[in-house]
N, C-alpha and C positions, 0 to 999 in steps of 0.2 A: 319212284322206282329205283333211283340210284342207291337209296338206303337198303332196300330189299336185295338188290343185286350184291351189295357188300356182304350181306348174310350168306348168301348162296356161295359166293366166292370163298368165304371163310370155311364153309362146310365142303367145298370142292376138293379136299385133300384127304387122303386115307388116314394120315397121322391125326389130323384134327378131328376126323370122325371118331377115331379110336379114343381120343382124349374126351370128346363129348360123351361117348358111351360110358366111359369110366365116371365122369363127373355127374351125368344124369342119374347114375346108380348109386352114388355116394354123396353125402352132404357137401363134402369139401375135401380137396386133396392138395397136398404139398407138391411143389414141383419135383422133389426128389422121389416122391412116391410114383409119380407119373413117369419119371425117367427110368425107374427100375422096371416097371411093368412093360414099358415099350422098348426097353433096351436101346435108349437113345441118350445122347449126351445132353448136358444141362443146357447149352446154348440153343440147340435145336428144339428142345422141349419148351423152354421159356419163349422162344420165338413163336412157336405154334400157339401156345397158351395166350400170349399177348395178342396174336392176330384174332383169336376168337373173343378176347375182351374188347378189342378195338371195334369189332362188329357188333358189340353190344349183347353178346351172348353170356359172357362170364364177368363176374366181379372178382377182384383180388383183395387180399389183405396181407399185410406184413406183420410178422411176429418175430422180432429180433432179426436173424438173418434169413428166416424162411418166408417163402411167399406161398400162400394158399389161394386156391381158385375154387369157386362155386358158381352155379347157375346165377345169372344176374337176377337180383331181387326185383327190380323195376323194369321187367320186360314189357315192351309195348305189345299191342295186340297181335301184330304181324309175327314178331319174334316168338311170342308164346305159341302161336299156331304152328310155326315151323318146328319148334322143339317138341310140341305134342306129336306132330307127325313123325319126327325123327325117332321118338321113343318107339313108335309102332313099327318102323321099317328097318331098324337096326337088326342085323342077324342075331337071334338069341344065342346060338352056339358061339359066336364070336364074343359076345358080351360075357358069357359064362367063362370062356377062356381068359379074358382079361381080368375078370373078378377073381378067378382062381389064382392067377399070377399075383394079383394084388394081395390076396390072403397069404400066399407063400412069402411074399416080400415082407409083410408085416410081421410074420413070425421071425424071419431073419433079423429084421430091424429091432424087434423086442429083445433079441439075444445079443444086441450090440453091434451087428454087422451093418454098417452104414456107408458103403462106398458112394461117393458122390454127394453125400449129405454132411452138412456141417453140424454134427451132434456133439 
């Protein structure tokens, strides 16, 4: 039960729910992408992503100075069920808003505008 409580504690924060909504809809996101979409600082964003990873929901990988997060590849049955349910209950309008912000950020990023990113 402690392990499952850890998962629900990780999801018991609006910022972390937004991060999960983004990552569930994308294969993988860099910390700086998450920062820009949520309009949050690097420290706060990284802390929330690490919390989700520590709960076994996300995996990370490093590429030079960038850290990328994705849904954990080896989810146990309980975590897989929780994430399947989360996909169903996240508000579609809010997800669309987050994905629109991500698309707008990617356009700016492709044009060389990268505040907060080490490009």
